[in-house]
C-alpha positions in Angstrom: -9.9 15.4 16.6 -9.7 12.4 14.0 -10.3 9.0 13.2 -7.6 6.7 14.1 -7.6 5.3 10.3 -6.5 8.3 9.4 -3.6 8.7 11.3 -0.2 8.7 9.5 2.5 6.2 10.5 4.6 7.6 13.7 1.7 9.9 14.8 1.3 10.1 18.5 -2.5 10.8 19.3 -4.6 10.3 22.6 -7.7 8.1 22.6 -11.0 10.2 22.7 -13.8 7.9 22.0 -15.3 5.3 20.0 -18.5 4.8 18.4 -18.9 1.2 18.4 -21.2 -1.5 20.0 -20.6 -2.3 23.7 -18.7 -5.9 22.7 -16.3 -4.0 20.7 -16.1 -1.3 23.4 -15.4 -3.8 26.0 -12.6 -5.6 24.1 -10.9 -2.2 23.1 -11.2 -1.2 27.0 -9.6 -4.4 27.9 -6.9 -3.9 25.2 -6.3 -0.4 27.0 -7.9 2.0 25.0 -9.2 4.4 27.7 -9.8 8.2 27.6 -6.7 10.0 27.2 -4.5 6.9 26.8 -1.4 7.4 24.4 -1.5 5.7 21.0 1.3 5.4 18.7 0.7 4.3 15.3 3.6 2.0 14.3 1.9 1.4 10.7 -1.3 1.9 8.9 -1.6 0.2 5.5 -4.3 3.2 4.4 -7.9 2.4 3.1 -9.3 -1.2 3.4 -6.0 -2.0 5.1 -4.9 -2.1 8.7 -3.4 -0.3 11.3 -0.7 -1.3 13.9 -0.8 1.1 17.1 1.3 1.0 20.2 -1.1 1.2 23.4 0.7 0.7 26.7 3.3 -1.2 25.3 1.8 -3.3 23.7 1.5 -3.3 19.7 -2.0 -4.0 18.5 -3.3 -4.5 14.7 -6.8 -3.0 14.0 -8.9 -3.6 11.0 -9.3 0.0 9.0 -13.0 -0.7 9.7 -12.7 -0.9 13.5 -10.1 2.0 13.4 -12.7 4.3 11.5 -14.7 3.8 14.6 -12.4 5.2 17.1 -11.4 9.0 17.6 -8.3 10.6 19.0 -6.5 13.6 19.2 -3.3 13.8 17.3 -0.4 15.6 19.0 -0.3 18.5 17.2 -4.3 18.9 17.6 -3.1 18.7 21.3 -0.6 21.2 21.5 -3.3 23.9 19.6 -5.8 23.2 22.0 -3.4 23.8 25.2 -2.6 27.3 23.8 
């Protein structure tokens, strides 16, 4: 598992959990961030920047601060877990 903010451009991930307050958690849920949901990293400008992801066919831009609170399982990690 890793933070969404650490995922590289083009990475495919699965949403696992958040470590944020209830209001932000509710907003993320409304945007489609649900456990097991596929997330594709479109761009990641790195530290103190922003990250754009694709969730359920929609592109969503998140600050790095918010992306730091989202835990994902990268596709390579997911394959290792199945073996």
